[in-house]
MARZA-167999 format. One record per atom (N, C-alpha, C): residue number from 1; atom name; x, y, z. Coordinates in steps of 0.02 Angstrom, whole numbers, m for minus. Example, Ala and Ser with C-alpha at 12.3 -4.5 7.8 and 13.67 -1.06 7.14 Angstrom:
2
(1, 'N', (660, m284, 390)),
(1, 'CA', (615, m225, 390)),
(1, 'C', (660, m165, 390)),
(2, 'N', (642, m112, 354)),
(2, 'CA', (684, m53, 357)),
(2, 'C', (645, 2, 394)),
//
This chain:
182
(1, 'N', (m1321, 2346, 8920)),
(1, 'CA', (m1358, 2267, 8926)),
(1, 'C', (m1434, 2283, 8902)),
(2, 'N', (m1468, 2247, 8830)),
(2, 'CA', (m1519, 2266, 8805)),
(2, 'C', (m1574, 2227, 8856)),
(3, 'N', (m1647, 2252, 8876)),
(3, 'CA', (m1692, 2213, 8911)),
(3, 'C', (m1671, 2136, 8928)),
(4, 'N', (m1667, 2115, 8839)),
(4, 'CA', (m1687, 2056, 8856)),
(4, 'C', (m1640, 2014, 8847)),
(5, 'N', (m1585, 2043, 8855)),
(5, 'CA', (m1480, 2006, 8923)),
(5, 'C', (m1526, 2003, 8995)),
(6, 'N', (m1564, 2056, 9025)),
(6, 'CA', (m1548, 2064, 9083)),
(6, 'C', (m1603, 2018, 9095)),
(7, 'N', (m1646, 2034, 9084)),
(7, 'CA', (m1707, 1959, 9085)),
(7, 'C', (m1674, 1875, 9092)),
(8, 'N', (m1635, 1886, 9027)),
(8, 'CA', (m1606, 1816, 9043)),
(8, 'C', (m1555, 1816, 9049)),
(9, 'N', (m1527, 1853, 9094)),
(9, 'CA', (m1471, 1824, 9136)),
(9, 'C', (m1496, 1811, 9215)),
(10, 'N', (m1549, 1881, 9211)),
(10, 'CA', (m1600, 1840, 9294)),
(10, 'C', (m1656, 1794, 9283)),
(11, 'N', (m1676, 1756, 9238)),
(11, 'CA', (m1667, 1702, 9225)),
(11, 'C', (m1629, 1660, 9277)),
(12, 'N', (m1544, 1655, 9237)),
(12, 'CA', (m1539, 1586, 9211)),
(12, 'C', (m1503, 1607, 9318)),
(13, 'N', (m1470, 1637, 9339)),
(13, 'CA', (m1469, 1665, 9415)),
(13, 'C', (m1525, 1624, 9454)),
(14, 'N', (m1608, 1630, 9435)),
(14, 'CA', (m1649, 1628, 9479)),
(14, 'C', (m1661, 1536, 9464)),
(15, 'N', (m1632, 1521, 9405)),
(15, 'CA', (m1627, 1455, 9392)),
(15, 'C', (m1585, 1401, 9440)),
(16, 'N', (m1514, 1443, 9413)),
(16, 'CA', (m1446, 1403, 9486)),
(16, 'C', (m1472, 1409, 9548)),
(17, 'N', (m1527, 1460, 9577)),
(17, 'CA', (m1507, 1465, 9643)),
(17, 'C', (m1577, 1421, 9660)),
(18, 'N', (m1609, 1429, 9635)),
(18, 'CA', (m1674, 1387, 9660)),
(18, 'C', (m1654, 1311, 9662)),
(19, 'N', (m1584, 1267, 9597)),
(19, 'CA', (m1588, 1223, 9599)),
(19, 'C', (m1540, 1198, 9677)),
(20, 'N', (m1519, 1233, 9723)),
(20, 'CA', (m1470, 1245, 9799)),
(20, 'C', (m1501, 1197, 9820)),
(21, 'N', (m1480, 1155, 9866)),
(21, 'CA', (m1492, 1102, 9925)),
(21, 'C', (m1519, 1161, 9992)),
(22, 'N', (m1576, 1106, 10016)),
(22, 'CA', (m1594, 1156, 10099)),
(22, 'C', (m1589, 1078, 10136)),
(23, 'N', (m1555, 1137, 10191)),
(23, 'CA', (m1542, 1110, 10252)),
(23, 'C', (m1593, 1071, 10279)),
(24, 'N', (m1642, 1078, 10251)),
(24, 'CA', (m1720, 1057, 10287)),
(24, 'C', (m1732, 986, 10223)),
(25, 'N', (m1699, 983, 10164)),
(25, 'CA', (m1705, 930, 10134)),
(25, 'C', (m1701, 870, 10167)),
(26, 'N', (m1661, 849, 10207)),
(26, 'CA', (m1638, 808, 10231)),
(26, 'C', (m1656, 796, 10338)),
(27, 'N', (m1730, 818, 10339)),
(27, 'CA', (m1752, 811, 10393)),
(27, 'C', (m1772, 727, 10430)),
(28, 'N', (m1792, 678, 10353)),
(28, 'CA', (m1790, 634, 10397)),
(28, 'C', (m1772, 589, 10363)),
(29, 'N', (m1704, 600, 10347)),
(29, 'CA', (m1644, 546, 10347)),
(29, 'C', (m1607, 524, 10399)),
(30, 'N', (m1553, 455, 10396)),
(30, 'CA', (m1525, 439, 10449)),
(30, 'C', (m1469, 418, 10413)),
(31, 'N', (m1411, 430, 10466)),
(31, 'CA', (m1416, 401, 10543)),
(31, 'C', (m1423, 458, 10566)),
(32, 'N', (m1452, 520, 10621)),
(32, 'CA', (m1447, 567, 10630)),
(32, 'C', (m1399, 597, 10647)),
(33, 'N', (m1349, 651, 10632)),
(33, 'CA', (m1302, 688, 10654)),
(33, 'C', (m1283, 715, 10715)),
(34, 'N', (m1251, 709, 10769)),
(34, 'CA', (m1253, 719, 10819)),
(34, 'C', (m1196, 757, 10815)),
(35, 'N', (m1175, 796, 10812)),
(35, 'CA', (m1134, 858, 10831)),
(35, 'C', (m1082, 853, 10860)),
(36, 'N', (m1109, 848, 10941)),
(36, 'CA', (m1071, 836, 11009)),
(36, 'C', (m1058, 795, 11023)),
(37, 'N', (m1081, 706, 11012)),
(37, 'CA', (m1056, 666, 11021)),
(37, 'C', (m997, 656, 10941)),
(38, 'N', (m1007, 677, 10887)),
(38, 'CA', (m960, 645, 10824)),
(38, 'C', (m877, 715, 10842)),
(39, 'N', (m917, 751, 10865)),
(39, 'CA', (m825, 804, 10852)),
(39, 'C', (m816, 786, 10943)),
(40, 'N', (m819, 733, 10987)),
(40, 'CA', (m795, 735, 11009)),
(40, 'C', (m745, 672, 11052)),
(41, 'N', (m681, 699, 11047)),
(41, 'CA', (m618, 651, 11075)),
(41, 'C', (m552, 650, 10997)),
(42, 'N', (m533, 605, 11002)),
(42, 'CA', (m446, 616, 10956)),
(42, 'C', (m478, 566, 10887)),
(43, 'N', (m470, 589, 10815)),
(43, 'CA', (m486, 575, 10768)),
(43, 'C', (m423, 604, 10716)),
(44, 'N', (m433, 582, 10653)),
(44, 'CA', (m400, 611, 10611)),
(44, 'C', (m432, 602, 10543)),
(45, 'N', (m433, 641, 10494)),
(45, 'CA', (m476, 647, 10414)),
(45, 'C', (m423, 659, 10386)),
(46, 'N', (m459, 663, 10322)),
(46, 'CA', (m406, 685, 10242)),
(46, 'C', (m439, 709, 10206)),
(47, 'N', (m404, 768, 10156)),
(47, 'CA', (m449, 808, 10129)),
(47, 'C', (m391, 816, 10069)),
(48, 'N', (m436, 872, 9999)),
(48, 'CA', (m400, 863, 9967)),
(48, 'C', (m432, 950, 9945)),
(49, 'N', (m407, 990, 9890)),
(49, 'CA', (m415, 1067, 9882)),
(49, 'C', (m406, 1065, 9804)),
(50, 'N', (m484, 1062, 9769)),
(50, 'CA', (m476, 1099, 9724)),
(50, 'C', (m483, 1158, 9676)),
(51, 'N', (m456, 1181, 9622)),
(51, 'CA', (m492, 1226, 9591)),
(51, 'C', (m532, 1253, 9557)),
(52, 'N', (m573, 1304, 9538)),
(52, 'CA', (m608, 1320, 9486)),
(52, 'C', (m620, 1242, 9436)),
(53, 'N', (m562, 1246, 9421)),
(53, 'CA', (m571, 1170, 9356)),
(53, 'C', (m579, 1118, 9383)),
(54, 'N', (m543, 1091, 9443)),
(54, 'CA', (m586, 1019, 9483)),
(54, 'C', (m503, 988, 9474)),
(55, 'N', (m447, 1038, 9465)),
(55, 'CA', (m379, 1011, 9479)),
(55, 'C', (m360, 1040, 9537)),
(56, 'N', (m332, 951, 9585)),
(56, 'CA', (m337, 959, 9636)),
(56, 'C', (m259, 989, 9661)),
(57, 'N', (m242, 1037, 9689)),
(57, 'CA', (m206, 1089, 9692)),
(57, 'C', (m177, 1074, 9765)),
(58, 'N', (m193, 1041, 9805)),
(58, 'CA', (m168, 1019, 9865)),
(58, 'C', (m221, 960, 9938)),
(59, 'N', (m179, 929, 9944)),
(59, 'CA', (m214, 869, 9974)),
(59, 'C', (m158, 898, 10058)),
(60, 'N', (m218, 846, 10105)),
(60, 'CA', (m176, 857, 10197)),
(60, 'C', (m230, 799, 10222)),
(61, 'N', (m186, 775, 10251)),
(61, 'CA', (m217, 767, 10336)),
(61, 'C', (m232, 814, 10422)),
(62, 'N', (m271, 800, 10443)),
(62, 'CA', (m299, 821, 10485)),
(62, 'C', (m324, 807, 10538)),
(63, 'N', (m284, 794, 10616)),
(63, 'CA', (m269, 806, 10665)),
(63, 'C', (m350, 805, 10698)),
(64, 'N', (m384, 794, 10718)),
(64, 'CA', (m451, 817, 10762)),
(64, 'C', (m433, 806, 10841)),
(65, 'N', (m448, 861, 10903)),
(65, 'CA', (m466, 864, 10959)),
(65, 'C', (m521, 880, 11005)),
(66, 'N', (m584, 862, 10998)),
(66, 'CA', (m636, 896, 11026)),
(66, 'C', (m680, 870, 11061)),
(67, 'N', (m694, 916, 11107)),
(67, 'CA', (m711, 912, 11186)),
(67, 'C', (m769, 972, 11224)),
(68, 'N', (m821, 924, 11248)),
(68, 'CA', (m873, 953, 11236)),
(68, 'C', (m893, 955, 11315)),
(69, 'N', (m938, 1005, 11325)),
(69, 'CA', (m950, 1013, 11416)),
(69, 'C', (m1044, 1041, 11393)),
(70, 'N', (m1081, 1016, 11405)),
(70, 'CA', (m1152, 1031, 11404)),
(70, 'C', (m1153, 1060, 11319)),
(71, 'N', (m1162, 1122, 11336)),
(71, 'CA', (m1183, 1146, 11268)),
(71, 'C', (m1115, 1194, 11240)),
(72, 'N', (m1071, 1184, 11253)),
(72, 'CA', (m1012, 1224, 11243)),
(72, 'C', (m956, 1173, 11236)),
(73, 'N', (m904, 1187, 11150)),
(73, 'CA', (m845, 1144, 11130)),
(73, 'C', (m816, 1171, 11113)),
(74, 'N', (m758, 1134, 11124)),
(74, 'CA', (m682, 1139, 11090)),
(74, 'C', (m666, 1109, 11030)),
(75, 'N', (m638, 1128, 10979)),
(75, 'CA', (m631, 1087, 10927)),
(75, 'C', (m549, 1105, 10913)),
(76, 'N', (m513, 1052, 10931)),
(76, 'CA', (m417, 1076, 10897)),
(76, 'C', (m420, 1042, 10835)),
(77, 'N', (m392, 1065, 10801)),
(77, 'CA', (m370, 1056, 10722)),
(77, 'C', (m302, 1059, 10682)),
(78, 'N', (m259, 1034, 10689)),
(78, 'CA', (m160, 1029, 10650)),
(78, 'C', (m198, 1021, 10570)),
(79, 'N', (m187, 1035, 10540)),
(79, 'CA', (m172, 1025, 10459)),
(79, 'C', (m108, 1014, 10435)),
(80, 'N', (m83, 949, 10418)),
(80, 'CA', (m30, 962, 10386)),
(80, 'C', (m52, 949, 10304)),
(81, 'N', (2, 953, 10261)),
(81, 'CA', (m31, 974, 10204)),
(81, 'C', (24, 944, 10162)),
(82, 'N', (25, 899, 10098)),
(82, 'CA', (70, 887, 10074)),
(82, 'C', (125, 907, 10053)),
(83, 'N', (134, 976, 10042)),
(83, 'CA', (164, 1025, 10011)),
(83, 'C', (235, 1044, 10094)),
(84, 'N', (235, 1017, 10151)),
(84, 'CA', (251, 1038, 10226)),
(84, 'C', (225, 1069, 10264)),
(85, 'N', (176, 1113, 10233)),
(85, 'CA', (126, 1167, 10289)),
(85, 'C', (114, 1134, 10306)),
(86, 'N', (125, 1180, 10381)),
(86, 'CA', (67, 1140, 10429)),
(86, 'C', (13, 1193, 10455)),
(87, 'N', (m34, 1208, 10464)),
(87, 'CA', (m72, 1254, 10506)),
(87, 'C', (m148, 1251, 10573)),
(88, 'N', (m133, 1277, 10599)),
(88, 'CA', (m185, 1262, 10656)),
(88, 'C', (m265, 1294, 10650)),
(89, 'N', (m315, 1273, 10669)),
(89, 'CA', (m364, 1331, 10697)),
(89, 'C', (m430, 1276, 10742)),
(90, 'N', (m432, 1314, 10823)),
(90, 'CA', (m447, 1327, 10859)),
(90, 'C', (m537, 1359, 10874)),
(91, 'N', (m579, 1284, 10875)),
(91, 'CA', (m644, 1323, 10842)),
(91, 'C', (m673, 1306, 10935)),
(92, 'N', (m701, 1372, 10939)),
(92, 'CA', (m759, 1379, 11005)),
(92, 'C', (m832, 1382, 10978)),
(93, 'N', (m863, 1313, 11011)),
(93, 'CA', (m925, 1315, 10967)),
(93, 'C', (m970, 1283, 11017)),
(94, 'N', (m1030, 1324, 11008)),
(94, 'CA', (m1106, 1342, 11035)),
(94, 'C', (m1155, 1291, 11024)),
(95, 'N', (m1180, 1257, 11067)),
(95, 'CA', (m1242, 1224, 11034)),
(95, 'C', (m1299, 1270, 11054)),
(96, 'N', (m1350, 1294, 10996)),
(96, 'CA', (m1392, 1342, 10991)),
(96, 'C', (m1478, 1291, 11004)),
(97, 'N', (m1506, 1352, 10994)),
(97, 'CA', (m1592, 1285, 11004)),
(97, 'C', (m1606, 1267, 10934)),
(98, 'N', (m1635, 1213, 10910)),
(98, 'CA', (m1656, 1220, 10853)),
(98, 'C', (m1612, 1177, 10838)),
(99, 'N', (m1588, 1143, 10859)),
(99, 'CA', (m1505, 1114, 10813)),
(99, 'C', (m1458, 1172, 10785)),
(100, 'N', (m1481, 1237, 10790)),
(100, 'CA', (m1420, 1261, 10779)),
(100, 'C', (m1343, 1269, 10814)),
(101, 'N', (m1294, 1289, 10795)),
(101, 'CA', (m1246, 1322, 10806)),
(101, 'C', (m1199, 1358, 10785)),
(102, 'N', (m1147, 1350, 10817)),
(102, 'CA', (m1116, 1439, 10810)),
(102, 'C', (m1049, 1451, 10834)),
(103, 'N', (m1000, 1480, 10808)),
(103, 'CA', (m936, 1449, 10818)),
(103, 'C', (m899, 1523, 10791)),
(104, 'N', (m834, 1500, 10843)),
(104, 'CA', (m778, 1585, 10810)),
(104, 'C', (m702, 1511, 10819)),
(105, 'N', (m678, 1560, 10771)),
(105, 'CA', (m578, 1528, 10771)),
(105, 'C', (m542, 1576, 10752)),
(106, 'N', (m483, 1559, 10774)),
(106, 'CA', (m463, 1648, 10738)),
(106, 'C', (m459, 1656, 10656)),
(107, 'N', (m443, 1632, 10635)),
(107, 'CA', (m435, 1646, 10549)),
(107, 'C', (m512, 1648, 10532)),
(108, 'N', (m574, 1644, 10576)),
(108, 'CA', (m638, 1652, 10554)),
(108, 'C', (m633, 1737, 10561)),
(109, 'N', (m685, 1735, 10514)),
(109, 'CA', (m706, 1810, 10525)),
(109, 'C', (m771, 1813, 10552)),
(110, 'N', (m788, 1858, 10583)),
(110, 'CA', (m884, 1854, 10634)),
(110, 'C', (m861, 1772, 10664)),
(111, 'N', (m947, 1790, 10665)),
(111, 'CA', (m969, 1718, 10672)),
(111, 'C', (m990, 1665, 10623)),
(112, 'N', (m967, 1588, 10635)),
(112, 'CA', (m1006, 1541, 10609)),
(112, 'C', (m1065, 1531, 10633)),
(113, 'N', (m1079, 1505, 10578)),
(113, 'CA', (m1149, 1471, 10594)),
(113, 'C', (m1203, 1417, 10564)),
(114, 'N', (m1200, 1370, 10605)),
(114, 'CA', (m1233, 1292, 10558)),
(114, 'C', (m1294, 1294, 10570)),
(115, 'N', (m1322, 1236, 10558)),
(115, 'CA', (m1365, 1196, 10561)),
(115, 'C', (m1380, 1129, 10546)),
(116, 'N', (m1407, 1082, 10574)),
(116, 'CA', (m1404, 1004, 10595)),
(116, 'C', (m1444, 996, 10574)),
(117, 'N', (m1509, 931, 10513)),
(117, 'CA', (m1562, 931, 10530)),
(117, 'C', (m1526, 847, 10486)),
(118, 'N', (m1571, 791, 10516)),
(118, 'CA', (m1571, 706, 10492)),
(118, 'C', (m1477, 695, 10498)),
(119, 'N', (m1461, 677, 10428)),
(119, 'CA', (m1388, 648, 10452)),
(119, 'C', (m1335, 693, 10404)),
(120, 'N', (m1352, 784, 10405)),
(120, 'CA', (m1336, 843, 10390)),
(120, 'C', (m1331, 885, 10410)),
(121, 'N', (m1289, 912, 10397)),
(121, 'CA', (m1256, 958, 10437)),
(121, 'C', (m1206, 1031, 10398)),
(122, 'N', (m1255, 1104, 10391)),
(122, 'CA', (m1221, 1136, 10365)),
(122, 'C', (m1204, 1180, 10387)),
(123, 'N', (m1111, 1215, 10376)),
(123, 'CA', (m1105, 1270, 10437)),
(123, 'C', (m1074, 1326, 10353)),
(124, 'N', (m1074, 1373, 10397)),
(124, 'CA', (m1055, 1443, 10357)),
(124, 'C', (m1029, 1486, 10376)),
(125, 'N', (m955, 1500, 10367)),
(125, 'CA', (m932, 1554, 10394)),
(125, 'C', (m868, 1625, 10329)),
(126, 'N', (m853, 1658, 10357)),
(126, 'CA', (m791, 1682, 10312)),
(126, 'C', (m718, 1658, 10341)),
(127, 'N', (m683, 1644, 10292)),
(127, 'CA', (m615, 1614, 10337)),
(127, 'C', (m573, 1652, 10296)),
(128, 'N', (m535, 1698, 10331)),
(128, 'CA', (m464, 1732, 10299)),
(128, 'C', (m396, 1687, 10296)),
(129, 'N', (m352, 1696, 10241)),
(129, 'CA', (m337, 1646, 10208)),
(129, 'C', (m257, 1702, 10191)),
(130, 'N', (m234, 1667, 10214)),
(130, 'CA', (m141, 1712, 10192)),
(130, 'C', (m121, 1685, 10130)),
(131, 'N', (m106, 1726, 10096)),
(131, 'CA', (m88, 1718, 9998)),
(131, 'C', (m20, 1763, 9984)),
(132, 'N', (30, 1734, 9975)),
(132, 'CA', (94, 1776, 10005)),
(132, 'C', (100, 1818, 10057)),
(133, 'N', (107, 1891, 10046)),
(133, 'CA', (121, 1924, 10108)),
(133, 'C', (58, 1953, 10129)),
(134, 'N', (m4, 1940, 10110)),
(134, 'CA', (m80, 1974, 10111)),
(134, 'C', (m120, 1914, 10139)),
(135, 'N', (m179, 1925, 10141)),
(135, 'CA', (m243, 1888, 10174)),
(135, 'C', (m312, 1898, 10140)),
(136, 'N', (m353, 1856, 10126)),
(136, 'CA', (m397, 1882, 10076)),
(136, 'C', (m470, 1831, 10122)),
(137, 'N', (m508, 1861, 10143)),
(137, 'CA', (m594, 1831, 10160)),
(137, 'C', (m611, 1794, 10090)),
(138, 'N', (m651, 1723, 10118)),
(138, 'CA', (m683, 1676, 10065)),
(138, 'C', (m732, 1653, 10105)),
(139, 'N', (m779, 1647, 10046)),
(139, 'CA', (m856, 1628, 10123)),
(139, 'C', (m853, 1526, 10093)),
(140, 'N', (m839, 1548, 10167)),
(140, 'CA', (m844, 1454, 10147)),
(140, 'C', (m919, 1423, 10161)),
(141, 'N', (m962, 1385, 10152)),
(141, 'CA', (m1023, 1364, 10125)),
(141, 'C', (m994, 1251, 10160)),
(142, 'N', (m995, 1241, 10186)),
(142, 'CA', (m971, 1167, 10221)),
(142, 'C', (m1049, 1120, 10220)),
(143, 'N', (m1059, 1071, 10200)),
(143, 'CA', (m1092, 1013, 10194)),
(143, 'C', (m1079, 970, 10214)),
(144, 'N', (m1096, 932, 10280)),
(144, 'CA', (m1054, 881, 10314)),
(144, 'C', (m1099, 819, 10308)),
(145, 'N', (m1093, 760, 10316)),
(145, 'CA', (m1177, 713, 10304)),
(145, 'C', (m1116, 639, 10342)),
(146, 'N', (m1155, 632, 10380)),
(146, 'CA', (m1145, 593, 10437)),
(146, 'C', (m1176, 505, 10376)),
(147, 'N', (m1104, 483, 10370)),
(147, 'CA', (m1125, 391, 10347)),
(147, 'C', (m1137, 344, 10382)),
(148, 'N', (m1121, 326, 10417)),
(148, 'CA', (m1113, 285, 10489)),
(148, 'C', (m1105, 305, 10531)),
(149, 'N', (m1107, 288, 10599)),
(149, 'CA', (m1083, 294, 10651)),
(149, 'C', (m1001, 322, 10669)),
(150, 'N', (m951, 287, 10604)),
(150, 'CA', (m899, 322, 10618)),
(150, 'C', (m868, 352, 10576)),
(151, 'N', (m911, 367, 10532)),
(151, 'CA', (m881, 411, 10450)),
(151, 'C', (m939, 450, 10456)),
(152, 'N', (m899, 526, 10400)),
(152, 'CA', (m926, 595, 10405)),
(152, 'C', (m884, 625, 10314)),
(153, 'N', (m917, 625, 10271)),
(153, 'CA', (m897, 671, 10216)),
(153, 'C', (m907, 718, 10223)),
(154, 'N', (m871, 781, 10207)),
(154, 'CA', (m870, 831, 10196)),
(154, 'C', (m858, 884, 10137)),
(155, 'N', (m895, 904, 10121)),
(155, 'CA', (m892, 929, 10024)),
(155, 'C', (m884, 1014, 10077)),
(156, 'N', (m859, 1066, 10035)),
(156, 'CA', (m847, 1117, 10061)),
(156, 'C', (m851, 1165, 9979)),
(157, 'N', (m865, 1214, 9962)),
(157, 'CA', (m863, 1282, 9929)),
(157, 'C', (m845, 1325, 9956)),
(158, 'N', (m780, 1345, 9923)),
(158, 'CA', (m746, 1404, 9939)),
(158, 'C', (m769, 1452, 9885)),
(159, 'N', (m793, 1537, 9906)),
(159, 'CA', (m826, 1577, 9851)),
(159, 'C', (m792, 1632, 9860)),
(160, 'N', (m779, 1694, 9818)),
(160, 'CA', (m768, 1743, 9841)),
(160, 'C', (m821, 1813, 9798)),
(161, 'N', (m841, 1822, 9834)),
(161, 'CA', (m873, 1869, 9771)),
(161, 'C', (m928, 1851, 9749)),
(162, 'N', (m952, 1803, 9760)),
(162, 'CA', (m999, 1739, 9716)),
(162, 'C', (m984, 1734, 9691)),
(163, 'N', (m908, 1714, 9656)),
(163, 'CA', (m911, 1638, 9628)),
(163, 'C', (m832, 1579, 9643)),
(164, 'N', (m873, 1523, 9634)),
(164, 'CA', (m839, 1483, 9671)),
(164, 'C', (m765, 1467, 9639)),
(165, 'N', (m718, 1479, 9683)),
(165, 'CA', (m651, 1482, 9671)),
(165, 'C', (m610, 1416, 9691)),
(166, 'N', (m661, 1355, 9725)),
(166, 'CA', (m654, 1298, 9749)),
(166, 'C', (m654, 1265, 9802)),
(167, 'N', (m664, 1184, 9797)),
(167, 'CA', (m665, 1147, 9814)),
(167, 'C', (m648, 1110, 9860)),
(168, 'N', (m695, 1094, 9912)),
(168, 'CA', (m630, 1078, 9968)),
(168, 'C', (m668, 996, 10001)),
(169, 'N', (m627, 942, 9994)),
(169, 'CA', (m673, 882, 10006)),
(169, 'C', (m634, 843, 10084)),
(170, 'N', (m653, 824, 10137)),
(170, 'CA', (m639, 778, 10185)),
(170, 'C', (m660, 717, 10187)),
(171, 'N', (m643, 692, 10230)),
(171, 'CA', (m648, 632, 10258)),
(171, 'C', (m646, 596, 10322)),
(172, 'N', (m679, 590, 10358)),
(172, 'CA', (m666, 593, 10443)),
(172, 'C', (m713, 485, 10430)),
(173, 'N', (m655, 480, 10473)),
(173, 'CA', (m661, 416, 10524)),
(173, 'C', (m634, 417, 10587)),
(174, 'N', (m670, 415, 10613)),
(174, 'CA', (m675, 368, 10688)),
(174, 'C', (m657, 336, 10729)),
(175, 'N', (m676, 250, 10664)),
(175, 'CA', (m636, 200, 10700)),
(175, 'C', (m596, 172, 10675)),
(176, 'N', (m522, 237, 10661)),
(176, 'CA', (m471, 173, 10646)),
(176, 'C', (m427, 189, 10746)),
(177, 'N', (m362, 153, 10721)),
(177, 'CA', (m354, 167, 10775)),
(177, 'C', (m291, 230, 10780)),
(178, 'N', (m265, 230, 10706)),
(178, 'CA', (m213, 291, 10711)),
(178, 'C', (m248, 353, 10715)),
(179, 'N', (m224, 375, 10767)),
(179, 'CA', (m241, 467, 10778)),
(179, 'C', (m229, 514, 10766)),
(180, 'N', (m152, 513, 10735)),
(180, 'CA', (m116, 563, 10711)),
(180, 'C', (m91, 541, 10647)),
(181, 'N', (m76, 596, 10570)),
(181, 'CA', (m60, 619, 10537)),
(181, 'C', (13, 585, 10498)),
(182, 'N', (76, 593, 10565)),
(182, 'CA', (126, 585, 10573)),
(182, 'C', (140, 500, 10560)),
//
């Protein structure tokens, strides 16, 4: 690769990474997203997975049940995919100082880390995803935005080796009386 091409590639990469949102961008926004309050109790959410071309590959409903004691939380999730698959995840969450959070789950590699600022919450982790007879790890970058007291929008970028391979969108609504997907 010529020096010019290397310089151009480095410039493009710098430009792309400098355009990324930072959690501090939301410092003065409202309503304040209180993770412990919002992810407490039973509620449902709906979502979809889009591939790198933005084609919808999967749709799902998820039942959530969260419980907190002091700074320790447990969030149980049951995913019902439109193709009939059902999957489960249980998060064990810890609220840390400075509005930071950590968490573990059975299909998460290592410890997830997150931070809440204003109406936004950023949550990053490595997810182990079964594909056929194997499993692959993907980097997950969740951005959640509290829209009002009952609604939260979640946008997740799923990447492998720095390349975005899918986008996941979820919509949570705690105001509904219906608490299950079936």
